[in-house]
FITI-328300 format. One record per residue: x, z, y of N, C-alpha, C, CB in turn; residue in one letter. Coordinates in Angstrom, 1 decimal. Each point is the difference from the previous one (the first is absolute). Glycine has a CB too. Example, Ala and Ser with C-alpha at 12.3 -4.5 7.8 and 13.67 -1.06 7.14 Angstrom:
n_x / n_z / n_y / ca_x / ca_z / ca_y / c_x / c_z / c_y / cb_x / cb_z / cb_y / res
13.2 / 7.8 / -5.7 / -0.9 / 0.0 / 1.2 / 0.9 / 0.0 / 1.2 / -1.9 / 1.2 / -1.2 / a
1.5 / -1.9 / 2.3 / 0.9 / 0.0 / 1.1 / -0.8 / 0.8 / 1.1 / 1.2 / -2.2 / -0.6 / s
// end
This chain:
n_x / n_z / n_y / ca_x / ca_z / ca_y / c_x / c_z / c_y / cb_x / cb_z / cb_y / res
0.7 / 0.0 / -0.5 / -1.0 / 0.3 / 0.5 / 0.9 / -0.3 / 1.0 / -1.8 / 1.5 / -1.3 / m
1.7 / -2.3 / 2.5 / 1.0 / -0.2 / 1.4 / -1.8 / 0.1 / 0.9 / 3.1 / -2.3 / -0.6 / k
-2.4 / 3.0 / 1.7 / -0.9 / -0.1 / 1.4 / 0.9 / -0.5 / 1.2 / -1.5 / 2.2 / -0.7 / q
1.1 / -3.3 / 0.9 / -0.2 / -0.9 / 1.5 / -0.8 / 0.4 / 1.5 / 0.1 / -1.6 / -1.9 / i
0.4 / 1.7 / 2.5 / -0.7 / -0.2 / 1.4 / -0.3 / -1.6 / 0.3 / 1.2 / 2.2 / 0.9 / t
-2.5 / -2.8 / -1.3 / -0.1 / -1.2 / 1.0 / -0.1 / -0.4 / 1.2 / -0.4 / 0.0 / -1.2 / c
1.3 / -0.9 / 1.6 / 0.3 / -0.1 / 1.3 / -0.4 / -1.3 / 0.5 / 1.7 / 1.6 / -0.2 / i
-2.8 / -3.0 / -0.3 / -0.8 / -0.8 / -0.2 / -1.2 / 0.1 / 0.8 / 1.1 / 0.0 / -2.1 / a
-1.3 / 1.4 / 2.5 / -1.4 / -0.1 / 1.7 / 0.6 / 1.5 / 0.3 / -3.2 / -1.7 / -0.6 / c
2.1 / 1.4 / 1.5 / 0.3 / 1.9 / 0.9 / -0.3 / 0.8 / -0.9 / -0.8 / -0.2 / 2.5 / q
0.0 / 0.0 / -3.4 / -0.7 / 1.6 / -1.0 / 1.3 / 0.3 / -0.5 / -2.8 / -0.5 / -1.2 / k
3.7 / 0.3 / 0.8 / 1.2 / 0.8 / -1.1 / -0.3 / 0.9 / -1.0 / 1.4 / -0.1 / 1.6 / c
-2.1 / -0.9 / -2.0 / -0.6 / 0.7 / -1.6 / 1.1 / 0.7 / -0.9 / -1.9 / -2.0 / -0.3 / c
1.8 / 2.9 / -0.6 / 1.1 / 0.3 / -1.1 / -0.3 / -0.2 / -0.9 / 0.8 / 1.2 / 0.7 / r
-0.4 / -2.3 / -1.6 / -0.5 / -0.5 / -0.8 / 1.6 / 0.1 / -1.2 / -2.3 / -1.5 / 1.8 / i
1.3 / 2.2 / -2.8 / 0.6 / 0.2 / -1.4 / 0.2 / -1.2 / -1.1 / -1.1 / 2.2 / 0.5 / t
2.3 / -2.3 / -0.6 / 0.0 / -1.3 / -1.0 / 0.5 / 0.6 / -1.3 / 0.5 / -1.9 / 1.9 / i
-1.4 / 1.1 / -2.9 / 0.6 / 0.7 / -1.7 / -0.3 / -1.2 / -0.8 / -0.7 / 2.9 / -0.1 / e
1.8 / -2.6 / -0.7 / 0.1 / -1.1 / -1.1 / -0.2 / 0.7 / -1.5 / 1.9 / -1.6 / 1.5 / i
-3.0 / 0.4 / -2.2 / -1.1 / 1.2 / -0.9 / 0.0 / -1.5 / -1.0 / -2.1 / 2.4 / 1.9 / e
2.9 / -2.0 / -3.1 / 0.0 / -1.8 / -1.0 / 0.9 / -1.2 / 0.9 / -3.0 / 0.4 / -1.1 / n
4.3 / 0.0 / 2.2 / 0.0 / -1.0 / 0.0 / -0.9 / -0.7 / 1.4 / 0.6 / 0.4 / -2.7 / g
-1.7 / 0.3 / 3.1 / -0.8 / -0.4 / 1.0 / 0.2 / 1.1 / 1.4 / -1.7 / -1.0 / -2.0 / k
1.8 / 0.0 / 3.4 / -0.2 / 0.7 / 0.9 / -0.8 / 0.7 / 0.1 / 0.8 / -1.0 / 0.5 / l
-1.6 / 1.7 / 0.3 / -1.4 / 0.6 / 0.7 / 0.4 / 0.9 / 0.8 / -1.6 / -0.2 / -1.7 / t
1.1 / -0.2 / 2.8 / 0.1 / 0.4 / 1.4 / -1.4 / 0.8 / 0.3 / 1.6 / -2.2 / 0.7 / f
-1.8 / 3.4 / 0.3 / -0.8 / 0.7 / 0.3 / 0.7 / 0.7 / 1.6 / -1.0 / 0.3 / -2.8 / s
-0.7 / 0.0 / 3.2 / 0.3 / 0.4 / 1.2 / -0.3 / -0.3 / 1.4 / 1.3 / 0.1 / -1.4 / g
-0.6 / -1.9 / 0.9 / 0.0 / -1.1 / 1.2 / -1.7 / -0.2 / 0.4 / 2.7 / -1.5 / -1.0 / n
-3.2 / 1.8 / 2.4 / -1.0 / -0.8 / 0.4 / -0.6 / -1.4 / 0.1 / 0.7 / 1.8 / 0.6 / e
0.4 / -2.5 / -0.7 / -0.1 / -1.3 / 0.1 / 0.7 / -1.3 / -0.6 / -0.7 / 1.2 / 1.6 / c
0.5 / -2.1 / -1.8 / 0.4 / -0.5 / -0.9 / 1.5 / -0.7 / 0.4 / -2.6 / -0.2 / -0.7 / e
3.0 / 0.3 / 1.7 / 1.4 / -0.2 / 1.2 / 0.8 / 1.3 / -1.4 / -1.2 / -0.4 / 3.8 / k
1.0 / 1.7 / -4.0 / 0.8 / 1.0 / -0.6 / 0.0 / -0.8 / -1.6 / -0.8 / 2.5 / 1.9 / g
0.1 / -2.9 / -2.4 / 0.5 / -0.7 / -0.9 / 0.9 / -0.7 / 0.2 / -1.7 / 0.2 / -0.8 / t
1.6 / -1.3 / 1.3 / 0.7 / -0.7 / 0.0 / 1.3 / 0.2 / 0.5 / -1.9 / -0.8 / 0.0 / l
2.1 / 1.9 / 0.8 / 1.0 / 0.6 / 0.5 / 0.9 / 0.6 / -0.2 / -1.0 / -0.1 / 0.8 / f
0.5 / 1.2 / -2.6 / 0.7 / 0.9 / -0.5 / 0.0 / -1.1 / -1.2 / -0.6 / 2.8 / 1.1 / a
-0.1 / -3.5 / -1.8 / 0.7 / -1.4 / -0.6 / 1.3 / -1.0 / 0.9 / -2.6 / 0.0 / -1.0 / k
2.8 / 0.1 / 1.6 / 1.1 / -0.5 / 0.5 / 1.3 / 0.9 / 0.1 / -1.7 / -1.5 / 1.1 / a
1.5 / 2.8 / -0.8 / 0.6 / 0.9 / 0.4 / 0.8 / 0.6 / -1.3 / -1.7 / 0.2 / 2.0 / e
1.2 / -0.3 / -3.2 / 0.3 / 0.5 / -1.3 / 1.1 / -1.6 / -0.4 / -3.0 / 1.9 / -0.7 / q
2.5 / -2.9 / 0.7 / 0.5 / -1.1 / -0.2 / 1.2 / -0.5 / 0.8 / -2.2 / -0.3 / -0.7 / n
2.5 / 0.4 / 2.1 / 0.5 / -0.5 / 0.6 / -0.2 / 0.5 / 1.6 / 0.0 / -1.7 / -2.0 / a
0.6 / 2.9 / 2.3 / -0.5 / 1.1 / 1.5 / 0.7 / -0.8 / 1.1 / 0.0 / 2.8 / -1.0 / p
-0.6 / -3.4 / 2.1 / 0.5 / -1.4 / 1.2 / -0.4 / 1.3 / 0.8 / -0.5 / -3.3 / -0.6 / a
1.3 / 2.6 / 2.1 / -0.2 / 1.1 / 1.0 / 0.5 / -1.2 / 1.5 / 0.7 / 3.0 / -2.0 / r
-1.8 / -2.4 / 3.0 / 0.5 / -0.8 / 1.3 / 0.9 / 1.3 / 0.9 / -2.3 / -2.0 / 0.0 / s
3.4 / 1.3 / 0.7 / 1.0 / 0.7 / 0.2 / 0.1 / -0.1 / 1.6 / 1.1 / -0.2 / -2.5 / l
-0.7 / 0.9 / 3.3 / 0.5 / 0.1 / 1.4 / 0.4 / 0.8 / 0.7 / -0.9 / -0.9 / -0.2 / k
1.7 / 0.4 / 0.3 / 1.1 / 0.6 / 0.7 / 1.0 / -0.5 / 1.0 / -0.3 / 0.8 / -1.8 / i
1.6 / -0.2 / 2.5 / 0.3 / -0.5 / 1.3 / 1.5 / -0.5 / -0.3 / -1.6 / 1.7 / 1.5 / m
1.9 / -2.8 / -0.6 / 1.6 / -0.5 / 0.0 / 0.3 / 0.4 / 1.3 / 0.0 / -2.2 / -1.6 / v
1.4 / 2.2 / 1.1 / 0.9 / -0.4 / 1.5 / 0.0 / -1.1 / 0.9 / 1.2 / 0.9 / -1.2 / r
-0.8 / -0.7 / 2.4 / -0.7 / -1.4 / 0.6 / 1.8 / 0.2 / 1.3 / -4.2 / 0.0 / -0.2 / t
4.3 / -0.5 / 1.0 / 1.5 / -0.4 / 0.6 / -0.5 / 0.4 / 1.6 / 1.2 / -2.5 / -1.8 / i
-2.1 / 2.5 / 1.7 / -0.9 / 0.3 / 1.6 / -0.3 / 1.3 / 0.8 / -1.3 / -1.7 / -0.9 / f
2.3 / 2.3 / 1.5 / -0.4 / 1.4 / 0.3 / -1.5 / 0.5 / 0.6 / 2.6 / 0.0 / 0.4 / p
-3.5 / -1.4 / -0.1 / -1.5 / 0.8 / 0.6 / -0.6 / -0.2 / -1.6 / -0.6 / -0.9 / 3.3 / d
0.6 / 0.3 / -4.8 / -0.2 / 0.5 / -0.6 / 1.3 / -0.3 / -1.0 / -2.6 / 0.1 / 0.8 / t
2.7 / 1.5 / -1.6 / 1.1 / 0.2 / -0.8 / -0.4 / 0.0 / -1.5 / 1.1 / 1.1 / 1.8 / p
-2.4 / -1.2 / -1.9 / -0.5 / -0.2 / -1.3 / -1.5 / -0.8 / 0.0 / 1.3 / 2.4 / -0.6 / i
-1.4 / -3.4 / -0.6 / -1.3 / -0.6 / 0.0 / -0.9 / 0.0 / -1.4 / 1.2 / -1.3 / 1.9 / l
-2.5 / 1.5 / -1.5 / -0.9 / 0.1 / -1.4 / -0.1 / -1.1 / -0.2 / -1.2 / 1.9 / 0.0 / s
1.4 / -1.6 / -1.8 / -0.2 / -1.1 / -0.8 / -1.1 / 0.0 / -1.4 / 2.4 / -0.3 / 1.0 / v
-2.8 / -0.6 / -1.5 / -0.7 / 0.5 / -1.5 / 0.2 / -0.8 / -0.7 / -1.6 / 1.1 / 0.5 / r
1.5 / -1.1 / -1.9 / 0.0 / -1.4 / -1.1 / -1.7 / -0.1 / 0.6 / 2.1 / 0.4 / -2.8 / t
-2.1 / -1.9 / 2.5 / -0.6 / -1.2 / 0.2 / -1.3 / 0.2 / -0.9 / 2.3 / -1.6 / 0.5 / s
-2.0 / 2.0 / -1.7 / -1.3 / 1.0 / -0.9 / 1.1 / 1.0 / -1.4 / -2.8 / -2.6 / 0.2 / g
2.1 / 2.9 / -0.8 / 0.4 / 0.9 / -0.7 / 1.4 / 0.1 / -1.1 / -2.5 / 0.1 / 0.5 / e
3.3 / 0.3 / -0.6 / 1.1 / 0.3 / -0.8 / -0.1 / 0.7 / -1.3 / 0.9 / 0.0 / 1.9 / v
-0.1 / -0.4 / -3.2 / 0.2 / 0.8 / -1.0 / 0.6 / 1.4 / 0.7 / 0.4 / -2.2 / -1.8 / p
-1.3 / 3.1 / 1.2 / 0.8 / 1.3 / 0.3 / 1.4 / 0.7 / 0.2 / -1.6 / -0.2 / -0.8 / e
2.0 / -0.3 / -0.7 / 1.6 / 0.1 / -0.7 / 0.9 / -0.7 / 0.9 / -0.8 / -0.1 / -2.5 / k
0.1 / -0.7 / 3.8 / 1.0 / -1.0 / 0.7 / 0.2 / 0.5 / 1.5 / -0.8 / -2.2 / -1.6 / k
-0.4 / 3.2 / 1.7 / 0.7 / 1.0 / 1.2 / 1.3 / 0.1 / 0.5 / -1.4 / 1.0 / -0.7 / i
1.8 / -0.1 / 0.3 / 1.4 / 0.5 / -0.2 / 1.0 / -1.5 / 0.6 / -0.7 / 2.0 / -2.7 / k
0.5 / -2.5 / 1.7 / 0.6 / -0.8 / 0.7 / -0.2 / -1.3 / 0.8 / 0.9 / 1.2 / -1.4 / k
-1.7 / -0.8 / 2.2 / -0.7 / -1.1 / 0.8 / 0.4 / 1.0 / 1.9 / -2.7 / -1.4 / -2.6 / i
2.5 / 2.4 / 2.1 / 0.4 / 1.2 / 1.0 / 1.7 / -0.2 / 0.3 / -2.2 / 1.9 / -1.1 / v
2.5 / -2.2 / 0.1 / 2.4 / 0.3 / 0.1 / -0.5 / -1.3 / 0.7 / 2.3 / 1.2 / -2.7 / q
-2.8 / -2.5 / 2.3 / 0.6 / -1.3 / 0.7 / -0.4 / -0.1 / 1.5 / -0.1 / -1.3 / -2.3 / a
-1.0 / 2.3 / 2.7 / -0.7 / -0.1 / 1.1 / 1.1 / 0.8 / 1.5 / -2.7 / 0.1 / -2.0 / l
3.4 / 0.7 / 0.9 / 0.5 / 1.0 / 1.0 / 1.2 / -0.4 / 0.3 / -1.1 / 1.7 / -0.6 / s
1.7 / -2.7 / 0.0 / 0.9 / -1.4 / 0.6 / -0.2 / -1.2 / 0.7 / 0.6 / 0.6 / -1.7 / k
-2.0 / -0.5 / 1.4 / -0.6 / -0.8 / 2.0 / 0.4 / 0.6 / 0.8 / -2.2 / -0.7 / -0.1 / v
2.3 / -0.5 / 1.1 / 0.1 / 0.3 / 1.8 / -0.4 / -1.4 / 0.3 / 2.2 / 1.8 / 0.5 / l
-3.3 / -1.3 / 0.5 / -0.6 / -0.8 / 0.1 / 0.5 / -1.1 / 2.1 / -2.1 / 2.0 / -2.6 / i
3.1 / -2.7 / 2.3 / 0.3 / -0.6 / 0.9 / -0.9 / -1.0 / 1.4 / 1.6 / 0.6 / -2.1 / t
-2.8 / -1.2 / 1.3 / -0.5 / -0.6 / 1.1 / -1.3 / 0.7 / 0.4 / 1.3 / -2.0 / -0.7 / k
-2.2 / 1.6 / 1.8 / -1.1 / 0.6 / 0.1 / -1.5 / -0.9 / -0.6 / 1.5 / 1.3 / 2.1 / r
-1.9 / 0.1 / -2.6 / -0.9 / -0.5 / -1.0 / -1.3 / 0.5 / 0.3 / 1.8 / -0.1 / -1.5 / m
-2.9 / -0.9 / 0.9 / -1.5 / 0.1 / 0.3 / -0.5 / 0.8 / -1.8 / -0.4 / -2.7 / 2.3 / r
-1.2 / 2.9 / -1.7 / -0.4 / 0.4 / -1.4 / 0.1 / -0.8 / -0.4 / -1.1 / 1.3 / 0.0 / i
0.8 / -1.1 / -1.6 / -0.1 / -1.7 / -1.1 / 1.3 / -0.6 / 0.0 / -2.3 / -0.8 / 0.7 / g
3.0 / 1.4 / -0.2 / 1.3 / -0.9 / 0.1 / 0.8 / 0.4 / -1.3 / 0.2 / -0.2 / 2.7 / d
0.6 / -0.6 / -3.9 / 0.2 / 0.4 / -0.8 / 1.7 / 0.7 / -0.1 / -2.1 / -1.6 / -0.6 / i
1.9 / 2.6 / 0.5 / 1.9 / 0.7 / -0.2 / 1.1 / -0.3 / -1.1 / -1.2 / 1.8 / 0.7 / v
0.6 / -1.7 / -1.8 / -0.2 / -0.8 / -1.2 / -0.7 / 0.0 / -1.3 / 1.5 / 0.0 / 1.1 / v
-0.8 / -1.4 / -1.1 / -0.9 / -0.8 / -1.1 / 0.3 / 0.1 / -1.4 / -0.3 / -1.6 / 1.8 / q
-0.6 / 2.1 / -3.0 / -0.5 / 0.2 / -1.0 / 1.4 / 1.3 / -0.4 / -1.8 / -2.9 / -0.5 / n
1.3 / 4.3 / 1.2 / 0.6 / 0.8 / -0.2 / 0.5 / 0.7 / -1.4 / -1.0 / -0.2 / 2.2 / i
2.1 / 0.0 / -2.9 / 0.5 / 0.9 / -1.0 / -0.7 / -1.0 / -1.1 / 0.1 / 2.7 / 1.2 / s
-0.5 / -3.8 / -1.2 / -0.5 / -1.0 / -0.7 / -1.3 / 0.2 / -0.6 / 2.1 / -0.5 / -0.4 / k
-3.1 / 0.8 / 1.4 / -0.8 / 0.7 / 0.0 / -1.7 / -1.1 / 0.0 / 2.2 / 2.1 / 1.4 / t
-1.7 / -3.0 / -0.5 / -0.7 / -1.1 / 0.1 / -0.6 / 1.0 / 1.3 / -0.3 / -1.6 / -2.6 / g
0.3 / 2.3 / 3.5 / -0.5 / 0.5 / 1.1 / 1.1 / 0.0 / 1.3 / -1.7 / 1.4 / -1.7 / c
1.3 / -1.7 / 3.1 / 1.1 / 0.2 / 1.0 / -0.4 / 1.4 / 0.4 / 0.5 / -2.5 / 0.8 / d
0.8 / 2.7 / 0.3 / -0.2 / 0.8 / 0.8 / -0.4 / -0.4 / 1.5 / 1.3 / 1.0 / -1.6 / i
-2.7 / -0.5 / 2.2 / -0.9 / -0.7 / 1.3 / 0.5 / 1.3 / 0.7 / -2.6 / -1.6 / -0.7 / v
2.6 / 1.2 / 2.4 / 0.5 / 0.7 / 0.7 / -2.1 / 0.1 / 0.6 / 3.8 / -0.8 / 0.4 / v
-3.7 / 2.9 / 0.0 / -1.1 / -0.1 / 0.2 / -0.2 / 0.6 / 1.3 / -0.6 / -0.2 / -2.2 / t
1.6 / 0.3 / 3.1 / -0.8 / -0.1 / 1.3 / 1.0 / -0.7 / 1.1 / -1.5 / 2.3 / -0.6 / s
1.0 / -3.0 / 1.5 / 0.9 / -0.5 / 1.1 / 1.4 / 0.5 / 0.5 / -2.3 / -0.4 / 0.6 / d
3.2 / -0.7 / -0.7 / 0.6 / 1.0 / 0.7 / 0.6 / -0.7 / 1.3 / 0.5 / 1.3 / -2.2 / m
-0.7 / -0.1 / 3.9 / -0.3 / -0.7 / 0.9 / 1.7 / -1.0 / 0.5 / -2.5 / 2.2 / 0.5 / h
2.0 / -2.9 / 0.2 / 0.0 / -1.2 / 0.2 / 0.4 / 0.1 / 1.4 / -1.5 / -0.8 / -1.8 / y
2.9 / 1.0 / 2.0 / 0.3 / -0.6 / 1.6 / -0.1 / -0.7 / 0.9 / 0.7 / 0.5 / -0.6 / k
-1.3 / -0.8 / 1.6 / -0.1 / -0.4 / 0.9 / 0.9 / -0.9 / 1.0 / -1.2 / 1.8 / -0.8 / s
1.3 / -3.4 / 0.1 / 1.7 / -0.3 / 0.8 / -0.1 / -0.5 / 1.6 / 1.0 / -1.0 / -2.6 / a
// end
């Protein structure tokens, strides 16, 4: 028996996962999203990642970024290590790609806030 907290919707149900005779059963979820989340969590847990990267700009020393989708949970540490080495050297806007296909996950790292553009 394993218990997880569902993050598929705002209800955050506590789902119990049991294996009986090789068959998975789920209880505690209030919606179908919970069942789908629990199945995915059992087979291949994945998460979205939101993090900051460094820049060369004194007015914006760090920039918030996120994954463009969910990445395998087991790759998050590797992704964080890779992003700790990233240094932004040009002004970027929301949606700009910082790193493509991070750690071969199929997800990009995208900017989530505009950097301030100085007028010329």
